[in-house]
C-alpha positions in Angstrom: 138.2 73.9 126.1 136.4 71.8 123.5 133.2 73.5 124.3 134.7 76.9 123.6 135.9 76.1 120.0 132.6 76.5 118.2 132.1 79.9 119.9 135.7 80.9 118.9 135.0 79.8 115.3 131.8 81.8 115.2 133.4 84.8 116.7 136.3 84.7 114.1 133.8 84.7 111.3 131.9 87.6 112.7 135.1 89.6 113.3 136.0 88.9 109.7 132.6 90.1 108.6 132.9 93.3 110.7 136.3 94.1 109.1 135.0 93.6 105.6 132.0 95.8 106.4 134.3 98.6 107.5 136.2 98.2 104.3 132.9 98.4 102.3 131.8 101.6 104.1 135.2 103.1 103.3 134.8 102.2 99.6 131.3 103.7 99.4 132.3 106.9 101.1 135.4 107.3 99.0 133.5 106.7 95.8 130.8 109.2 96.6 133.5 111.8 97.6 135.4 111.1 94.4 132.3 111.6 92.2 131.5 114.9 94.0 135.0 116.2 93.6 135.1 115.2 89.9 131.8 116.8 89.1 131.8 120.0 91.2 135.3 120.3 92.6 134.0 119.9 96.2 132.8 117.2 98.5 129.1 116.3 98.1 126.9 117.9 100.7 125.2 114.5 101.6 128.6 112.7 102.1 128.0 112.5 105.8 124.5 111.2 105.3 125.7 108.4 103.1 128.5 107.5 105.5 126.0 107.4 108.5 123.4 105.4 106.5 125.9 102.8 105.3 127.3 102.5 108.8 123.9 102.0 110.5 122.7 99.6 107.9 125.9 97.6 108.1 125.8 97.6 111.9 122.1 96.5 112.1 122.7 93.7 109.6 125.9 92.6 111.3 124.3 92.4 114.7 121.4 90.5 113.2 123.7 87.9 111.7 125.8 87.8 114.9 122.7 87.1 117.0 120.7 84.7 114.8 123.3 83.1 112.4 126.6 83.2 114.1 128.1 80.5 111.8 127.0 82.2 108.6 129.5 82.8 105.8 131.3 86.1 106.6 131.4 87.1 102.9 127.7 87.1 102.0 126.5 90.2 103.9 129.6 92.3 103.1 129.3 91.5 99.4 125.6 92.5 99.5 126.5 95.8 101.2 129.3 96.4 98.7 126.9 96.1 95.8 124.4 98.3 97.7 127.0 101.0 98.5 128.3 101.1 94.9 124.7 101.3 93.6 123.9 104.2 95.9 127.1 106.0 94.7 126.3 105.5 91.1 122.7 106.6 91.5 123.7 109.7 93.4 126.1 110.5 90.5 123.4 109.9 87.9 120.8 112.0 89.9 122.9 115.1 89.5 123.4 114.5 85.8 119.7 113.8 85.3 118.6 116.9 87.2 120.9 119.1 85.3 120.3 117.7 81.8 116.8 116.3 82.0 115.3 118.1 84.9 114.2 114.8 86.4 113.6 113.7 90.0 116.3 112.2 92.3 116.2 108.4 92.7 118.8 107.9 95.4 116.5 108.7 98.4 114.1 106.0 97.2 116.9 103.6 96.7 118.2 104.2 100.2 114.7 103.7 101.6 114.3 100.3 99.9 117.8 99.4 101.1 116.6 100.0 104.7 113.6 97.8 103.9 115.9 95.1 102.5 118.2 95.0 105.6 115.1 94.9 107.9 113.7 92.0 105.9 117.1 90.2 106.1 117.2 90.5 109.9 113.5 89.4 110.1 114.1 86.3 108.0 117.1 85.4 110.2 115.1 85.8 113.3 112.0 83.9 112.2 113.7 81.1 110.2 116.3 79.8 112.6 116.7 76.5 110.7 116.6 76.7 106.9 115.8 73.0 106.7 112.2 73.8 107.7 111.7 75.0 104.2 111.9 71.4 103.0 108.3 70.9 104.2 106.9 73.6 102.0 108.8 73.2 98.7 105.7 72.3 96.7 103.6 75.1 98.2 106.5 77.5 97.5 106.7 76.4 93.9 102.9 76.8 93.5 103.0 80.4 94.9 106.0 81.1 92.6 104.1 80.0 89.6 101.2 82.2 90.4 103.5 85.2 90.9 105.4 84.3 87.7 102.3 84.2 85.6 100.5 87.2 87.2 102.2 89.9 85.1 101.0 88.3 81.9 97.4 89.1 82.9 97.7 92.0 85.4 101.1 93.5 84.7 102.2 96.7 83.1 104.1 96.7 79.8 107.5 98.5 80.4 110.4 98.5 77.9 108.6 95.9 75.8 108.2 93.3 78.6 105.5 92.5 81.1 107.4 92.0 84.4 105.7 94.5 86.7 102.5 94.7 88.6 101.2 98.1 89.7 99.7 98.0 93.3 98.6 101.2 95.1 100.9 103.4 93.0 103.9 101.1 93.5 105.5 98.9 90.8 106.4 95.4 92.0 108.4 92.9 90.0 107.3 89.4 91.1 110.1 87.7 89.3 112.6 88.9 91.9 110.7 87.0 94.6 110.2 84.1 92.3 113.9 83.6 91.9 114.3 83.0 95.6 111.3 80.7 95.7 112.5 78.6 92.8 115.9 78.3 94.3 114.3 77.0 97.5 112.2 74.5 95.5 115.2 73.2 93.5 117.3 72.8 96.6 114.6 70.9 98.4 113.9 68.7 95.3 117.5 67.9 94.9 118.0 66.9 98.5 115.3 64.2 98.0 116.2 63.0 94.5 119.9 63.6 94.3 120.9 59.9 94.4 118.4 58.9 91.7 119.6 61.8 89.5 123.3 61.0 90.0 123.4 57.2 89.9 120.9 56.1 87.4 120.5 56.4 83.6 121.9 55.0 80.4 125.2 55.8 78.8 125.2 57.4 75.3 128.3 58.8 73.5 130.3 58.6 76.7 127.7 60.4 78.8 125.2 59.0 81.3 121.9 60.4 80.2 119.3 61.3 82.9 116.6 58.8 83.3 113.2 59.7 81.8 111.5 59.5 85.1 113.8 62.1 86.6 113.9 64.1 83.4 110.3 65.2 84.0 111.2 68.2 86.3 113.7 69.7 83.9 111.2 69.4 81.0 108.6 71.0 83.1 110.8 73.9 84.0 111.9 74.3 80.4 108.2 74.5 79.3 107.5 77.1 82.1 110.4 79.2 81.1 109.2 79.2 77.5 105.7 80.2 78.6 107.2 83.1 80.6 109.1 84.2 77.5 106.1 84.0 75.2 103.5 85.6 77.4 105.7 88.2 79.1 108.3 88.7 76.4 111.1 88.4 79.0 114.0 86.3 77.6 116.4 87.2 80.4 114.2 86.1 83.3 113.1 82.8 81.6 116.7 81.9 80.9 117.8 82.7 84.5 115.1 80.4 85.9 116.0 77.6 83.6 119.8 78.1 84.0 119.6 78.1 87.8 117.9 74.8 87.8 120.4 73.2 85.4 123.4 74.6 87.3 122.0 73.3 90.6 121.4 69.9 89.0 125.0 69.8 87.9 126.3 70.9 91.4 124.2 68.2 93.1 124.9 65.3 90.7 128.2 66.3 89.0 126.8 64.9 85.8 127.7 66.7 82.6 124.7 65.2 80.8 122.4 67.6 82.7 124.4 70.6 81.4 124.3 69.2 77.8 120.5 68.6 78.0 119.9 72.0 79.5 121.9 73.9 76.9 120.3 72.0 74.0 116.8 72.5 75.4 117.4 76.2 76.2 118.9 76.8 72.7 116.1 75.1 70.9 113.4 76.9 72.9 115.1 80.3 72.5 115.6 79.8 68.8 112.0 78.9 68.2 110.6 81.8 70.3 113.2 84.2 69.0 112.2 83.4 65.4 108.5 83.8 66.0 107.7 86.2 68.8 108.0 89.8 67.4 109.4 91.5 70.5 112.0 88.8 71.2 112.9 88.6 67.5 113.5 92.4 67.5 115.8 92.2 70.5 117.8 89.4 68.9 118.1 91.4 65.7 119.3 94.5 67.7 121.8 92.3 69.5 123.2 91.0 66.2 123.4 94.4 64.6 123.4 96.9 67.5 124.2 100.0 65.4 121.6 99.2 62.7 119.0 101.2 64.5 120.8 104.3 63.1 120.8 103.1 59.6 118.5 104.8 57.1 116.8 101.5 56.5 117.3 99.4 59.6 116.5 95.6 59.6 112.8 94.7 60.2 111.8 95.0 63.8 114.9 96.8 65.0 113.7 99.7 67.0 115.7 99.6 70.2 119.0 101.5 70.6 119.9 100.0 74.0 122.7 97.8 72.7 124.2 100.7 70.8 124.0 103.0 73.8 125.8 100.4 75.9 128.6 100.1 73.3 128.9 103.9 73.3 129.1 103.9 77.1 131.7 101.2 77.4 133.6 102.6 74.5 133.8 106.0 76.2 135.0 104.5 79.4 137.7 102.3 77.7 139.6 99.8 79.8 140.1 101.9 82.9 137.0 104.1 82.7 136.7 107.9 82.7 136.4 107.9 86.5 133.5 108.4 88.9 131.8 111.8 88.1 133.4 112.0 84.7 132.0 111.2 81.3 128.3 111.4 80.5 126.5 108.3 81.6 123.3 110.4 82.2 122.8 110.5 78.4 121.1 107.2 78.8 118.0 108.5 80.5 116.8 105.2 82.1 120.2 103.9 83.2 119.7 104.8 86.8 116.2 103.3 86.9 116.9 99.8 85.6 119.5 97.1 85.3 121.0 99.2 82.5 123.0 101.0 85.1 125.7 98.5 84.2 126.6 100.9 81.4 127.3 103.5 84.0 129.7 101.2 85.7 131.4 100.5 82.4 131.8 104.1 81.6 132.8 105.5 85.0 134.6 102.5 86.5 136.2 103.3 89.8 139.5 104.7 88.6 140.1 108.5 88.5 141.0 109.9 85.1 141.3 113.3 83.4 139.5 112.0 80.3 136.3 113.9 80.8 134.3 114.7 77.7 132.7 118.2 77.1 129.0 118.3 77.4 127.0 117.5 74.3 124.3 119.8 73.2 121.0 119.3 71.4 118.2 116.7 71.6 120.2 114.2 69.7 123.2 114.3 72.0 122.9 110.7 72.9 123.1 109.7 69.2 126.0 111.9 68.5 128.0 110.4 71.3 
């Protein structure tokens, strides 16, 4: 009987995962149906296609996890599919608004295609990397490749929305930073496995805190400098802070020393202040964040040219606490919401709760500003 317990535990996890995936599929299908009913008074014609796609993707991923990682956490894959399903629902909803108002192309089919690629890549990684501890042998090679990918957009990238984060290859745009996030997490995990004791048990006390030893402080200083270089050359404050923040948080989780958080916050604040005060693009973003509606003033502050923060406030303000409901409101007024991480404004306006608070269509080229 003892030999059967591990199999029983693994089977219970996979059954939990299967039930959660069924719930996720139901949420996505219901959301798409609700959006179609709110916008057109009828079920969307591609409702069955979305249901079949979500079911097949969930089934393939679930079988892959069951076969190659039976003891994996039962929450990870369902959560990923939940975000994917909600994303497809929101993009489908925005597509109709974009087509009607701006005569633009649909993005949902492309998003679904990349979702298929993502699930296939997930299963391939599970099949090829049966023991994640093998990555420990390649952490420095991984970090070297990550640095090359991280720096590449500064020299070969395309400037979009004021930041250089993309590389154009064969007509496709690739954002290397998304791959770098995984590589850096792998490097940090491998580094902390080796140096955890030295980071946690050594160092001098100062003002009630045990400060990190200078020998071990080198990696965090290096990452801080790299994050600032990314910010300067690629004008990407968000990505650089994510890289640095992930390292500091992982250090704290591994060592449980508050001093790492204090050092990290102080260094990140100092670097962001210096760059934000000198680099024009970042300085303009900070100014727009401090005064989001100043872009509409007759004489806006120097450097304030972006209305993204203002549009986000308009969207969240329209949705209120409960949202206008899927298919209601006018999230399509922000033209690039469905093509970037700015889609969060759509979530804030629509929410997932039905409501009768729809707004009448706005007319004219300045509709977004009148909102």
